[in-house]
N, C-alpha and C positions, 0 to 999 in steps of 0.2 A: 554292728559297730563298723565292721570294715567297710560294708556295703556303702553306708553314709559317707564314709571318707571318700571312697572311689568316688560317689555321686560329686561331692564339692570339688574335685579333683578335676572331673571330666568339666564340670562348668568353668571353672577357673581358665581350662586351656582354649575352649571353646571361645571364650570372650575376646581373644587376641584376634583371631581370625574374624568374628562377626564387625569388628570396626572396621577392618579392610573392606569387608564387602558394603559396609553403609557408605562409605566414601566413592565406591565406584557405583553403587546406585545413584548418589549424589551427583557424580560427573555424567552419568547416563542421562539424568533428568534435563543437566545444564545442555549437554548435545541437544537433546531433542527439543527442548525449547527455542535453541538458536536456530535449528534449522528448520522447526515449524513456524515460528513467529517473526523472529527478529530480523533474519536473513531476507524473507519473502518481502515483508513490510520496507525494508531499506531499499531493495530494487525497485519496488513501485514508487518509493517517493524519488528515486533518482531518475525513473523514466518521466513522471510527471514533472520535474523540474526541467528536463530537456524539453519537454512538450511545450512549457510554458516559456521556456527562453527563446524556443525557436518560432513562436507567432507572428506574423508579418501581415501586412496589409493585404486584404484579398482572400485569406484563409478563411474557409467555413468550418465552424466550430460547433460544438455543443456544450452548454454550461452543465454544472451539476445539477441545476433546476428543471433541466430538459429544455431550455430556450434554444432555439438554433439562428444561427445568423452570420453574417459575414463580417469579419474586422476591417473597419473603416480608418481607424487609428491606433497606433501601439504608444503607450505614455508607458511611466517608469512600474507603477504598480497596477496600473488599470488599462483596460481597452476598451474601445467604441465599438460596439454591434449594430448593425443595420438588420435588423428584423423585421423591416417592411418598409416599401418605398417612402421616404421622407421620415423615416421613425429610427432613432438611433438612442442605444443605451449604454452608459457607462457601466462596466462589470470588472470586478476585480480577476486579475489573471489566475489567481490559484482557484477561481472558479470554474476554470475552463477544464472540462473533463476529457474531452476527446477533438481531435481535428475530425473533419470529413472531406471525402475526395471532393475536387472541384465539380462544379456540374449538380451536387445533391439538393439545393435548395432549389433550382430550376427545375428539376425532376418533383420535386415536392410541389411545387406551384401548380404543375402542369396536373397532376394528379388530384388536386384538389385538397392536399392536406394541410 
């Protein structure tokens, strides 16, 4: 009988510390989630927004679909890309994935790409 009462008393005493341990684990998971998912995505979004807002006539860019061209006109939500001589396309600004160094299009044309 005495052992049973001691076992119940030990369980009751351990329950208080387990609640605090669960809160620490939850806090740890929140921190891991923030540093591995939320923070890097926010940083990428800010960098892309800066890229889109810095677009200007004459920039050479690549779209998310892989189209390479030179910016000929910048509008509010769209830009016009010259993808070949006398061929222009209207593309959403948000579809631009990267800018290229000037002269990249010329080197691509010379290499036959």
